[in-house]
C-alpha positions as CSV (number, residue, x, y, z in Angstrom):
1,X,25.1,1.4,29.6
2,X,21.9,1.5,31.6
3,X,21.9,-0.5,34.8
4,X,19.0,-2.8,35.7
5,X,16.7,-4.8,33.6
6,X,13.8,-2.9,32.0
7,X,10.8,-5.2,31.7
8,X,8.9,-2.9,29.3
9,X,8.3,-3.7,25.6
10,X,8.3,-0.4,23.8
11,X,6.5,0.2,20.5
12,X,8.1,2.2,17.7
13,X,6.7,3.4,14.4
14,X,8.5,4.8,11.4
15,X,6.7,7.2,9.1
16,X,9.7,7.9,6.9
17,X,9.9,4.9,4.6
18,X,10.1,4.1,1.7
19,X,11.9,7.4,1.1
20,X,14.5,6.4,3.7
21,X,15.3,2.7,3.8
22,X,13.6,0.5,6.4
23,X,16.9,-1.1,7.2
24,X,18.1,2.2,8.7
25,X,15.4,2.3,11.3
26,X,15.7,-1.4,12.0
27,X,19.4,-0.9,12.8
28,X,18.5,2.0,15.1
29,X,15.9,0.0,16.9
30,X,18.4,-2.9,17.3
31,X,20.8,-0.5,18.9
32,X,18.2,0.8,21.3
33,X,17.1,-2.7,22.2
34,X,20.7,-3.6,23.2
35,X,21.4,-0.5,25.2
36,X,18.0,0.2,26.8
37,X,17.8,-3.5,27.6
38,X,14.2,-3.9,26.5
39,X,12.3,-5.2,23.5
40,X,11.0,-2.8,20.9
41,X,8.3,-3.7,18.4
42,X,8.8,-1.6,15.2
43,X,6.3,-1.1,12.4
44,X,6.2,1.1,9.4
45,X,3.3,3.5,8.3
46,X,3.7,4.8,4.8
47,X,0.4,6.6,4.7
48,X,2.0,9.9,5.8
49,X,5.2,11.4,7.1
50,X,3.6,11.7,10.6
51,X,0.3,12.6,12.3
52,X,-1.0,16.1,11.7
53,X,-4.4,17.9,12.1
54,X,-7.2,15.5,11.2
55,X,-5.1,12.4,11.8
56,X,-5.4,9.9,14.6
57,X,-2.7,10.6,17.2
58,X,-0.9,7.3,18.1
59,X,1.1,9.2,20.7
60,X,-1.9,10.5,22.7
61,X,-0.8,10.7,26.3
62,X,-3.5,8.5,27.9
63,X,-4.1,5.9,25.2
64,X,-1.3,6.2,22.7
65,X,-0.2,2.9,21.1
66,X,3.3,4.2,19.9
67,X,6.1,5.1,22.3
68,X,8.9,6.0,19.9
69,X,8.4,7.7,16.5
70,X,10.5,8.5,13.5
71,X,8.5,11.4,12.0
72,X,9.0,14.4,9.7
73,X,9.4,17.8,11.4
74,X,5.9,19.2,10.7
75,X,4.4,16.2,12.6
76,X,6.7,16.8,15.6
77,X,5.9,20.5,15.6
78,X,2.2,19.8,15.4
79,X,2.1,17.2,18.1
80,X,4.3,19.3,20.5
81,X,2.1,22.4,19.9
82,X,-1.1,20.8,21.0
83,X,-2.8,22.1,24.2
84,X,-1.7,18.8,25.7
85,X,1.6,18.1,23.9
86,X,1.8,14.3,23.2
87,X,5.5,14.0,22.2
88,X,9.0,15.1,23.4
89,X,12.0,15.5,21.2
90,X,14.8,13.0,21.5
91,X,17.9,15.4,21.6
92,X,19.8,13.4,19.0
93,X,19.4,13.7,15.3
94,X,20.4,11.9,12.1
95,X,23.6,13.1,10.4
96,X,23.4,12.1,6.7
97,X,26.2,11.5,4.3
98,X,26.0,14.8,2.4
99,X,29.0,17.2,2.3
100,X,26.6,20.1,2.7
101,X,25.6,18.9,6.1
102,X,29.0,19.6,7.6
103,X,28.3,17.1,10.4
104,X,25.1,18.8,11.3
105,X,21.7,17.1,11.7
106,X,20.2,18.7,8.6
107,X,19.1,17.8,5.1
108,X,17.8,19.5,2.0
109,X,14.9,19.6,-0.5
110,X,15.7,19.2,-4.2
111,X,13.3,20.6,-6.7
112,X,13.5,18.1,-9.7
113,X,12.2,18.3,-13.2
114,X,12.9,16.1,-16.3
115,X,16.2,16.8,-17.9
116,X,14.4,18.2,-21.0
117,X,11.9,20.3,-19.2
118,X,11.8,24.0,-20.3
119,X,11.9,25.4,-16.8
120,X,15.3,27.0,-15.8
121,X,14.2,28.5,-12.5
122,X,11.5,27.8,-10.0
123,X,9.4,30.7,-11.2
124,X,9.1,29.1,-14.6
125,X,6.9,26.4,-13.0
126,X,4.0,28.8,-12.4
127,X,0.8,27.4,-13.8
128,X,2.2,23.9,-14.0
129,X,1.5,20.7,-12.2
130,X,3.3,20.2,-8.9
131,X,3.7,16.8,-7.1
132,X,4.3,16.1,-3.5
133,X,4.6,12.9,-1.4
134,X,2.2,13.8,1.4
135,X,0.8,16.7,3.4
136,X,2.9,16.0,6.5
137,X,6.2,16.2,4.6
138,X,8.6,19.1,5.2
139,X,10.7,18.5,2.1
140,X,7.9,17.5,-0.2
141,X,5.0,19.7,0.8
142,X,5.7,22.4,3.4
143,X,9.0,23.5,1.8
144,X,7.0,24.6,-1.3
145,X,4.4,26.3,0.9
146,X,7.1,28.2,2.7
147,X,8.8,29.1,-0.6
148,X,5.5,30.4,-2.0
149,X,4.4,32.1,1.2
150,X,1.3,30.0,1.2
151,X,0.1,31.1,-2.3
152,X,-2.4,28.3,-3.3
153,X,-2.7,29.7,-6.9
154,X,0.9,29.4,-8.1
155,X,0.4,25.9,-9.5
156,X,-2.5,25.0,-11.7
157,X,-2.7,21.7,-10.0
158,X,-1.2,19.9,-7.0
159,X,-0.9,16.1,-7.1
160,X,-0.4,13.9,-4.1
161,X,1.8,11.0,-5.2
162,X,2.1,9.1,-2.0
163,X,5.9,8.9,-1.7
164,X,9.1,10.5,-2.8
165,X,9.8,7.5,-5.1
166,X,6.4,8.0,-6.7
167,X,7.0,11.7,-7.2
168,X,10.2,10.9,-9.0
169,X,8.4,8.4,-11.3
170,X,5.6,10.9,-11.9
171,X,8.1,13.5,-13.0
172,X,9.7,11.0,-15.4
173,X,6.4,9.9,-16.8
174,X,5.2,13.5,-17.4
175,X,2.3,13.3,-15.0
176,X,3.7,16.3,-13.1
177,X,6.1,19.0,-14.0
178,X,8.2,19.0,-10.8
179,X,8.4,17.9,-7.2
180,X,10.6,18.7,-4.2
181,X,12.4,15.5,-3.0
182,X,14.1,14.8,0.3
183,X,17.8,15.1,-0.6
184,X,18.7,11.8,1.0
185,X,15.8,10.0,-0.6
186,X,17.0,11.3,-4.0
187,X,20.6,10.2,-3.3
188,X,19.4,6.8,-2.4
189,X,17.1,6.6,-5.4
190,X,20.0,7.6,-7.7
191,X,22.3,5.0,-6.1
192,X,19.7,2.3,-6.8
193,X,18.8,3.6,-10.3
194,X,21.9,5.4,-11.7
195,X,20.1,6.4,-14.8
196,X,18.1,9.0,-12.8
197,X,21.2,11.2,-12.7
198,X,20.8,11.6,-16.5
199,X,17.0,11.8,-16.6
200,X,16.4,14.4,-13.8
201,X,17.6,17.9,-13.3
202,X,17.7,19.8,-9.9
203,X,16.2,23.2,-10.5
204,X,16.6,24.5,-6.9
205,X,17.9,23.2,-3.6
206,X,16.0,24.4,-0.4
207,X,17.4,24.3,3.1
208,X,19.1,23.2,5.2
209,X,16.2,21.9,7.2
210,X,16.5,20.1,10.5
211,X,16.7,16.3,10.0
212,X,13.6,14.2,10.7
213,X,13.3,14.1,14.4
214,X,13.0,11.1,16.7
215,X,10.2,11.6,19.3
216,X,8.9,9.8,22.4
217,X,5.4,9.7,23.7
218,X,5.2,12.1,26.6
219,X,3.0,9.7,28.6
220,X,5.8,7.2,28.5
221,X,7.4,9.0,31.5
222,X,10.5,11.1,32.2
223,X,14.0,10.4,31.1
224,X,13.3,8.3,28.0
225,X,14.2,10.9,25.5
226,X,17.6,11.5,27.1
227,X,18.3,7.8,27.5
228,X,17.6,7.2,23.8
229,X,19.8,10.2,22.8
230,X,22.7,8.9,25.0
231,X,22.4,5.5,23.2
232,X,22.6,7.0,19.8
233,X,25.2,9.7,20.4
234,X,27.6,7.1,21.9
235,X,27.1,4.6,19.1
236,X,30.1,3.7,17.0
237,X,27.9,2.8,14.1
238,X,30.0,3.5,11.0
239,X,30.3,-0.1,10.0
240,X,26.6,-0.8,10.7
241,X,25.1,2.1,8.8
242,X,27.8,2.8,6.2
243,X,25.6,1.8,3.3
244,X,22.5,3.5,4.5
245,X,23.4,7.1,3.8
246,X,24.3,8.1,7.4
247,X,27.5,9.1,9.1
248,X,26.2,9.3,12.7
249,X,24.1,11.3,15.1
250,X,24.5,14.8,16.5
251,X,22.9,16.7,19.5
252,X,19.7,18.6,18.6
253,X,17.5,20.9,20.6
254,X,14.1,22.6,20.2
255,X,16.0,25.6,18.7
256,X,16.9,23.6,15.6
257,X,13.2,23.7,14.6
258,X,12.5,27.3,15.5
259,X,12.4,28.7,11.9
260,X,10.1,25.9,10.8
261,X,7.8,26.3,13.8
262,X,7.5,30.0,13.1
263,X,6.9,29.4,9.3
264,X,4.2,26.7,9.8
265,X,2.4,28.8,12.5
266,X,2.4,31.8,10.2
267,X,0.9,29.7,7.4
268,X,-1.8,28.4,9.8
269,X,-0.7,24.8,10.1
270,X,0.0,24.8,13.9
271,X,-2.3,25.2,16.8
272,X,-2.1,28.4,18.8
273,X,-3.8,29.6,22.0
274,X,-6.9,30.2,19.8
275,X,-9.2,27.2,20.2
276,X,-10.1,27.4,16.5
277,X,-6.5,27.1,15.3
278,X,-6.6,23.3,14.6
279,X,-9.8,23.8,12.5
280,X,-8.1,26.7,10.7
281,X,-5.1,24.5,9.9
282,X,-7.4,21.9,8.5
283,X,-9.1,24.6,6.4
284,X,-5.7,25.6,4.9
285,X,-5.0,22.1,3.9
286,X,-8.4,21.7,2.3
287,X,-8.0,25.0,0.4
288,X,-5.2,23.6,-1.8
289,X,-6.6,21.7,-4.8
290,X,-5.3,18.2,-4.7
291,X,-5.5,15.9,-7.7
292,X,-4.7,12.2,-8.0
293,X,-2.2,10.5,-10.3
294,X,-3.6,8.3,-13.2
295,X,-3.7,4.8,-11.7
296,X,-3.0,1.6,-13.5
297,X,-3.4,-0.5,-10.4
298,X,-6.0,-3.1,-10.0
299,X,-8.9,-2.6,-7.5
300,X,-7.4,-5.3,-5.3
301,X,-3.9,-3.6,-5.2
302,X,-5.5,-0.2,-4.5
303,X,-7.5,-1.8,-1.6
304,X,-4.3,-3.3,-0.2
305,X,-2.5,0.1,-0.4
306,X,-5.1,1.7,1.9
307,X,-3.7,-0.2,4.8
308,X,0.0,0.5,4.9
309,X,1.1,-0.2,8.5
310,X,3.6,-3.1,8.5
311,X,5.6,-4.7,11.2
312,X,9.4,-5.0,11.2
313,X,10.4,-7.8,8.9
314,X,7.5,-7.5,6.5
315,X,8.7,-6.6,3.0
316,X,5.4,-5.7,1.3
317,X,6.0,-3.1,-1.4
318,X,5.4,0.5,-0.4
319,X,5.2,3.7,-2.2
């Protein structure tokens, strides 16, 4: 597809597993390697759904160590709102196997409770314990903040679980009352553990939201976002990804994220022309009381969990 040998070896990082399967991103990278005619080193970072305020920025224009990123929308919105934006949007997005998507690059957030929980509507959760995967997640964290218009007092406690899988398990164990789960992560979890369909109940569905974007480091140079998009949009991948919850890719533009950009800026999570905006965003994060789940892990396993960047092919447990 692209003429001429490209001698570069690109570096890709996925921030979306284990909620979405690693194999999905491995197949995408293999496609890009074959069509861009260059090697791509892929690793997985399960510590967050992408860099935000207070995080190291691996896409920094001058010294970034990641060229291609699979991130959640808030991370893309933050990184592209900096005074020196460090990423560009790849104009092609994931289309997931969900009839509600209608061939659009969108997904949903499912508020789940135990089947026997007394709540019958979201408002019934007031004063309860809310769980979320991480503070960079649109479906797990920001969707609730948007639903509550930033009210930090609605829940008595907010618990960071570390992943959508862990949020599901925390609901089942009674450690939290409810959590909002990426609709595709929930579908995959139910496919792997069919009993979840009987043990969980969806209280509300939020969305549609734009699917998790693919970004490129701006310092990589012009044309890369478009080349990657062309590769994905022309990929006859149904046989390759049929078991990974996807049906294809669709064109996306900045406009697809306009509502989320506006909402996150209104809540104080995105930089503005005000030089104090990043610090303000950090203050909003810190204003929400965050508790931890009861842990039964050994000190050694907890120490291992603190370093969760793994290279492609490594199958260490995550989340």
